[in-house]
C-alpha positions, 0 to 999 in steps of 0.5 A: 599544951595538949589539945583534944579534938572531938569529932561528931559525925551527924546525919539527921540528928536534929533531936540530939545534936545540941545536947551532945555538943553542950555535954562535950563542951561542958567537959572542958574543966574536967579535961584540964584537970587531966592535963588536956588544956585545949578542946576542939569540937568538930561536927561533920554534917553528912548530908543531913536533910533536917535542921542538923546543920542549922543547929550546929552552925548556931553553936559558936564553939563548934566547927561545922564541916559539911558533906553535900551528899551522905558519904557514910559514918566512916567518911564523916569521921575521916573528914573530921580526922583530917581537919582536927588540929589536936594531938589527940582525937576523940569521937562519939556518935551524935545520938546521945548513946555515948557519954561525953563526960567520960572523955576526961577519963579516956584522956587520963588513961591515954596520957598515963599509959601512953596509949595509942588508942583508948576505947570506951568499952560498953561491954566491960561492966558499966551500965548499958541499955544496949539491946540484947541482939546488938550486945550479942553481935558486939560480943561476937565481933570482939571475940572475932577480933581477939581470935584473928589478932591473938589479943583480948578485946571486949568491944571492937566496935565501940564508937567512943575513942581517943587516939593519937593523931600521929597514928593515922598513917598506920591505921589507914585506910579505913572504910567509909561505913559503920564498919570503921570502928572494928577495922580500926581495932583490927588494924591497930592490934596488927600494927602493934599499937598500944590499945587500952579499954576503959569501961563506959556506960551506954544509953539507948539512942534518941530516935531510930537507929541507923544500924541494920543488925543483919546487913551491918553485922555481916559487913563487920565480920567481913571487914574484920576477917579481910583486914586480918588477912592483910596482916597475918593470913596464916592465922586465919587460913591456918586455923581453918586448915588445922580444923579440916585436918582434925576432922579428917583425923577423927574420921581416920580414928573411926575407921581404925576403930571399926577395923579393930572390931573386925569390920573390913567391908566398906558400906556406901557411908564408909566410902563417902566418909573415906572420900570426905577424909581425903578431901578434908586432909588435902584441903586443910594442908593446902590452906595451911601452906597457902596461908604461910606463903601468903604471909611471905607476900604480906611481909614483902609488901610491908617490908617487915619480918615474916609473921609466924602465925600459929607456930610463932611461939618461942617453943618452936626453935625454927618456923614450921615452914622450914621443915616443909621440904623433908615433911613433903619428901617423907609424905611423898615417899610414904604415899609412893611405897603405899601405892606400890604395895597396893599394886603388888597386892592387886596383882596378887588378886586382892579384892577391889574394895580393899585396894580402893581403901588403901589407894585413896590414903596413898593418893592423899599422902602423896598429894599432901607431900607434893603440896608441902614441897611446892610450898617450901620452894615458893617460900624460899624464893619469897624469902630470898626476895625479902632479903634483896634490899638488905643484900643490895645495901650491903653490897653497895656499902662494901663497894664504897669501902673498897673504893675508899681504901684504894684511894692514895694517901698524901 
């Protein structure tokens, strides 16, 4: 027997909670047709000051859980998740925006595709009354989650889902606020859980929305980024680093073009551009190396294989960080040779302006090389630490075998 526990977080929802509960309970027969025999309805009153609690208590088919103080949307959901008895847990808002009638379809997808999470997507083509500003925000959040996880998703913040209760230990911890849903999506993708989206319609809520577009939008974005940083930091830091190096290269190309046109004097703008290119190049490489080292620390924490981030594609026979040692030595050698040449030319009475132009790139290349070499040394140490448990187990097993073989036979 498969049971679905539907959790509804409610805070001052006396105008809509009764019809939403009735619509959930009316889905029983449709759920049975999809192989879900049991339905448990849990309403978590999150410190309401109106008649919400009284109205829920009057519905005999609903379980009422109460927070004495308002703890937040996520806190209310987590209280419901902990109390749920079904193998599958679904949730939706109490304001009437999400259609409870679609729970049978979400369960059908979950069962047929053996999905860990099924998201009711408001952005996948069904009729939607979502305001334009929120639609834009959800589009941005979904693409941000897709970017940091390298998997396509259309509605990372949807508040209507069905998921297996057994995955809670893999997607926890989750925040107490409205940002629970994008964090759940980000964690699920990075945990390798099977997440499927199916279209649902969306209605305008009854009463005033509790969502602050600016404040909660910033919180959503921060939550997505920080959650991704806990799994694959090199993807984020690496992308920023590659972007900075790319800008530095564009400036270098512009310098080369002006030199090819016979311009040898540096203007004030030229000096500033040269300084900017050096800073961006060094910063970009530093961020990339930092992100790669951070990935080793994450792998140590989770005791999992190291994610290769931007360069984990099979076309790369060995991870890029394996080459940092010789790339670092090469860059330091080039920088040292370039600096030595500038010194010789300076002693030969070259003008200071021309010396300055070449000294800055020499310093840049040397610092980049040093950063790569230091990063390689640290990562090799972290890699050795990550293998420690395997080495200990192997040695202990070997000793057991030796001792066993030395025992006399009768």
